[in-house]
PLY file of the C-alpha trace (Angstrom):
ply
format ascii 1.0
element vertex 43
property float x
property float y
property float z
element edge 42
property int vertex1
property int vertex2
end_header
-45.38 25.73 -63.78
-42.96 24.26 -66.34
-39.93 25.76 -64.57
-41.08 24.41 -61.19
-41.37 20.89 -62.57
-37.90 21.02 -64.15
-36.34 22.34 -60.94
-38.03 19.65 -58.84
-36.81 16.88 -61.12
-33.26 18.27 -61.14
-33.12 18.35 -57.32
-33.91 14.61 -57.09
-30.62 12.70 -56.93
-29.60 9.12 -56.27
-28.97 8.77 -52.52
-26.73 5.71 -52.98
-24.24 7.70 -55.08
-24.03 10.42 -52.42
-23.60 7.86 -49.64
-20.80 6.15 -51.56
-19.07 9.51 -52.00
-19.31 10.25 -48.26
-17.90 6.80 -47.37
-15.06 7.29 -49.86
-14.28 10.73 -48.40
-14.24 9.31 -44.84
-11.93 6.49 -45.99
-9.51 8.97 -47.58
-9.51 11.13 -44.43
-8.79 8.09 -42.23
-5.96 7.07 -44.56
-4.59 10.63 -44.50
-4.40 10.69 -40.71
-3.26 7.07 -40.32
-0.65 7.25 -43.12
2.21 7.92 -40.70
1.30 4.94 -38.50
0.94 2.70 -41.58
4.37 3.77 -42.86
5.95 3.03 -39.45
4.25 -0.38 -39.35
5.43 -1.32 -42.86
9.01 -0.02 -42.70
0 1
1 2
2 3
3 4
4 5
5 6
6 7
7 8
8 9
9 10
10 11
11 12
12 13
13 14
14 15
15 16
16 17
17 18
18 19
19 20
20 21
21 22
22 23
23 24
24 25
25 26
26 27
27 28
28 29
29 30
30 31
31 32
32 33
33 34
34 35
35 36
36 37
37 38
38 39
39 40
40 41
41 42
């Protein structure tokens, strides 16, 4: 019973933090693929 309660509490995470991480990852991926175009545009 005690173990179940601890496990359940541990599983609960802040969804906003996860969402922010996903958005950041998507942003980095977009930058990674668009880096060449950005470099051509700047120089």
